[in-house]
C-alpha positions as CSV (number, residue, x, y, z in Angstrom):
1,M,-41.4,-29.9,-16.0
2,D,-42.7,-31.9,-13.2
3,R,-44.3,-29.6,-10.2
4,K,-40.8,-30.7,-7.8
5,G,-38.7,-28.8,-11.0
6,S,-41.3,-26.0,-11.2
7,V,-41.2,-25.4,-7.5
8,Q,-37.1,-25.2,-7.5
9,T,-37.3,-22.7,-10.7
10,A,-39.5,-20.5,-8.9
11,L,-37.2,-20.5,-5.9
12,V,-34.2,-19.7,-8.0
13,H,-35.9,-17.0,-9.7
14,L,-37.0,-15.7,-6.3
15,L,-33.3,-16.0,-4.9
16,E,-32.3,-14.0,-8.5
17,Q,-34.7,-11.2,-7.8
18,G,-34.0,-10.5,-4.3
19,S,-30.7,-9.1,-3.2
20,L,-29.0,-7.1,-0.7
21,S,-26.8,-4.3,-1.2
22,L,-23.7,-4.8,1.2
23,P,-20.7,-2.4,1.5
24,V,-17.5,-4.4,0.1
25,L,-15.8,-2.6,2.7
26,L,-17.7,-4.6,5.5
27,L,-16.4,-8.1,4.1
28,T,-13.1,-6.9,3.5
29,E,-12.1,-4.6,6.6
30,Y,-14.0,-5.7,9.7
31,K,-11.4,-7.9,10.9
32,R,-9.4,-4.8,10.6
33,V,-11.6,-2.7,12.8
34,G,-12.1,-5.4,15.6
35,L,-15.5,-7.0,14.7
36,T,-16.6,-10.5,15.0
37,E,-18.5,-12.6,12.3
38,P,-21.8,-12.5,14.9
39,Q,-21.4,-8.9,14.9
40,V,-21.0,-8.5,11.3
41,M,-23.9,-11.0,10.4
42,L,-26.3,-8.9,13.0
43,M,-25.6,-6.0,11.2
44,I,-26.2,-7.5,7.6
45,H,-29.8,-8.2,9.0
46,I,-30.1,-5.1,10.5
47,M,-29.5,-3.8,6.7
48,L,-32.1,-6.2,5.2
49,Y,-34.4,-5.3,7.7
50,Q,-33.9,-1.6,6.4
51,Q,-33.6,-2.1,2.7
52,K,-35.8,-4.7,2.3
53,E,-38.4,-4.4,4.7
54,H,-38.4,-0.8,5.4
55,K,-38.1,-0.9,9.0
56,A,-35.6,1.0,10.6
57,F,-35.5,-0.2,14.4
58,P,-36.0,-4.0,14.5
59,T,-36.6,-5.5,17.3
60,A,-34.3,-7.9,19.2
61,S,-37.3,-10.4,19.1
62,E,-37.5,-10.0,15.7
63,L,-33.5,-10.4,15.1
64,S,-33.2,-13.1,17.1
65,E,-36.1,-14.9,15.1
66,R,-33.6,-15.0,12.1
67,M,-30.3,-15.8,13.8
68,N,-28.8,-18.6,15.6
69,M,-29.0,-16.2,19.1
70,T,-31.3,-15.4,22.2
71,K,-32.8,-11.9,22.4
72,E,-30.2,-11.7,25.3
73,Q,-27.7,-12.4,23.1
74,I,-28.8,-10.3,20.5
75,V,-29.2,-7.1,22.9
76,G,-25.7,-7.9,24.1
77,L,-24.3,-7.7,20.5
78,I,-26.3,-4.4,20.2
79,E,-24.4,-3.0,23.1
80,Q,-21.2,-4.5,22.2
81,L,-21.3,-2.5,18.8
82,V,-22.7,0.6,20.1
83,R,-20.0,1.1,22.4
84,G,-17.2,0.2,19.9
85,G,-18.7,3.2,18.0
86,F,-20.0,0.8,14.9
87,L,-23.7,1.4,15.6
88,H,-25.9,4.3,16.9
89,I,-29.6,4.4,17.8
90,D,-31.1,7.8,16.8
91,D,-34.3,9.1,17.8
92,E,-36.5,10.8,15.2
93,V,-39.4,12.9,15.4
94,N,-41.8,12.4,12.2
95,E,-43.9,15.6,10.8
96,Y,-46.8,14.5,13.6
97,G,-44.8,14.7,16.6
98,L,-44.2,11.0,17.0
99,R,-41.2,10.0,18.1
100,S,-39.3,6.5,17.0
101,E,-35.8,5.0,17.0
102,R,-33.4,3.7,14.3
103,F,-30.5,2.0,14.1
104,S,-27.9,4.3,12.4
105,L,-25.0,2.4,10.6
106,T,-23.2,5.3,9.6
107,P,-20.2,4.9,12.5
108,L,-19.7,1.5,11.0
109,Y,-19.1,3.1,7.6
110,Q,-17.0,5.6,9.1
111,Q,-15.0,2.8,10.4
112,L,-14.5,0.8,7.7
113,V,-13.6,4.0,5.4
114,S,-11.1,4.9,7.6
115,S,-9.7,1.4,8.2
116,Y,-9.3,1.5,4.3
117,I,-7.4,4.5,4.4
118,A,-5.1,3.4,6.9
119,K,-4.4,0.4,5.0
120,E,-3.6,2.3,1.8
121,E,-1.2,4.3,3.7
122,E,0.7,1.8,4.7
123,D,0.9,-0.2,1.4
124,T,2.2,3.2,0.2
125,S,4.8,3.8,3.0
126,T,5.8,0.1,2.5
127,S,6.2,1.1,-1.2
128,E,8.4,3.9,-0.7
129,E,10.4,1.8,1.6
130,S,10.7,-0.6,-0.8
131,Y,11.7,2.0,-3.9
132,Q,14.3,3.4,-1.0
133,F,16.1,0.3,-0.4
134,I,16.2,-1.0,-3.7
135,F,17.6,2.4,-5.0
136,R,20.4,2.2,-2.3
137,L,21.1,-1.2,-3.1
138,F,21.8,-0.2,-7.1
139,E,24.4,2.6,-6.0
140,Q,25.7,0.6,-3.6
141,E,26.7,-2.3,-6.6
142,F,27.2,0.6,-9.3
143,G,29.2,2.5,-6.5
144,R,27.7,6.1,-8.0
145,A,24.5,7.8,-8.0
146,L,21.9,6.5,-10.3
147,S,21.0,8.8,-13.4
148,P,17.6,10.0,-14.0
149,M,17.0,7.6,-16.9
150,E,18.2,4.7,-14.4
151,C,15.9,5.7,-11.7
152,Q,12.9,5.9,-14.4
153,M,13.7,2.1,-15.4
154,L,14.2,1.0,-11.9
155,A,10.5,2.5,-11.0
156,R,9.1,1.0,-14.1
157,W,10.4,-2.3,-13.1
158,L,8.2,-1.8,-9.8
159,S,5.3,-0.2,-10.5
160,E,4.4,-0.8,-14.4
161,D,6.1,-3.9,-15.1
162,G,5.3,-5.6,-11.9
163,H,8.6,-7.1,-10.9
164,R,9.0,-8.1,-7.5
165,E,11.7,-6.8,-4.7
166,E,13.6,-9.7,-4.2
167,L,13.4,-10.4,-8.1
168,I,15.0,-7.2,-9.1
169,E,17.9,-7.6,-6.4
170,A,18.5,-11.1,-8.0
171,A,18.7,-9.8,-11.3
172,L,21.0,-7.4,-9.8
173,R,23.3,-9.8,-8.2
174,E,23.6,-12.2,-11.7
175,A,24.4,-9.2,-13.1
176,V,27.2,-8.4,-10.8
177,F,28.5,-12.3,-11.0
178,C,28.3,-12.5,-14.7
179,G,30.4,-9.5,-15.2
180,K,27.3,-7.2,-17.2
181,L,26.7,-4.6,-14.1
182,N,24.1,-2.1,-16.4
183,F,20.5,-1.7,-16.3
184,R,19.8,-2.9,-20.0
185,Y,21.4,-6.2,-19.3
186,I,19.1,-6.5,-15.8
187,D,16.2,-5.7,-17.8
188,R,16.9,-8.2,-20.1
189,I,17.5,-10.9,-17.5
190,L,13.9,-9.6,-15.7
191,F,12.4,-9.6,-19.2
192,E,13.3,-13.5,-19.6
193,W,12.5,-14.2,-15.8
194,Q,9.2,-13.0,-16.4
195,R,8.4,-14.7,-19.4
196,N,9.9,-17.9,-18.1
197,Q,7.2,-17.8,-15.3
198,V,10.3,-17.2,-12.5
199,R,8.4,-16.3,-9.5
200,T,11.0,-16.2,-6.6
201,A,14.2,-15.5,-5.8
202,E,14.8,-19.2,-5.3
203,D,13.1,-19.7,-9.0
204,A,15.6,-17.5,-10.3
205,V,18.5,-19.2,-8.7
206,E,17.5,-22.6,-9.9
207,Y,16.8,-21.0,-13.2
208,S,20.2,-19.3,-13.6
209,R,21.9,-22.7,-12.7
210,K,20.0,-25.0,-15.1
211,F,21.1,-22.4,-18.0
212,R,24.6,-22.5,-17.0
213,Q,24.6,-26.0,-17.3
214,K,23.8,-25.3,-21.0
215,G,27.0,-23.9,-21.6
216,M,26.7,-20.5,-19.8
217,L,26.3,-19.0,-22.8
218,Y,24.8,-15.5,-21.5
219,Q,27.9,-15.2,-19.6
220,T,30.1,-15.4,-22.7
221,N,28.0,-14.4,-25.8
222,V,25.9,-11.6,-24.7
223,Q,24.8,-9.6,-27.3
224,E,22.6,-6.2,-28.0
225,R,19.4,-7.2,-29.6
226,S,18.4,-4.4,-32.3
227,S,14.8,-5.2,-31.2
228,T,13.7,-2.7,-28.4
229,R,10.9,-3.3,-25.7
230,P,7.5,-1.0,-26.2
231,N,8.7,1.1,-23.5
232,G,11.6,2.2,-25.9
233,F,14.2,1.0,-23.9
234,S,16.8,-1.7,-26.0
235,F,18.5,-4.5,-24.0
236,Y,20.8,-7.2,-24.4
237,N,20.0,-10.8,-25.3
238,W,20.1,-12.6,-22.0
239,V,20.0,-15.9,-23.5
240,N,21.6,-15.4,-26.6
241,Q,18.9,-16.4,-28.6
242,E,16.4,-14.9,-31.1
243,Q,12.9,-15.2,-30.6
């Protein structure tokens, strides 16, 4: 290996050996909490100083040397972060009575965690609203309250099988159109759509249209399969063919 190759190998090894521990939430939540890219980069440099160089309070000059910003701009960013509740400057007194300062990133972590929890609660609320909407839709089409077993299957489609709400609704419409309004038939439709990479309601409409062009078999010759799914529910042979 020539000298250039040796140097490159050494540098790559250096990069592999040195790493900085960054909280994933910083990258996934900073936009939600209102941070800008320059502010995030500044805090990453503060983390670097604290973790790797054991310097708890890097100066604006030191930070400016590593960023494309002047000392005045760095000071301005620090003031923004302190006012925004993302950064705090703590006073410390060591065992010899000497006072010093350090950047505390605890306020940042608290805001990131709060943002993440709020997002999870929003997702949960949206999921519950989806459940309620699809349950009401099924009860409306069936003209009655759903049985506990039917509720369980509907919840399984959403949570375990990962069927999108719009596809469940499309499968319900398809069952109504075919005059086969029962859960096992809808389950089979969803199973076939999933197997054939049907991802959206538009895909489902096109898939059904092409299938009907082949003779509308599932409308006239639908028979119950003797096999069952792993979850224990039997289903109808929507495509009128054994696998």
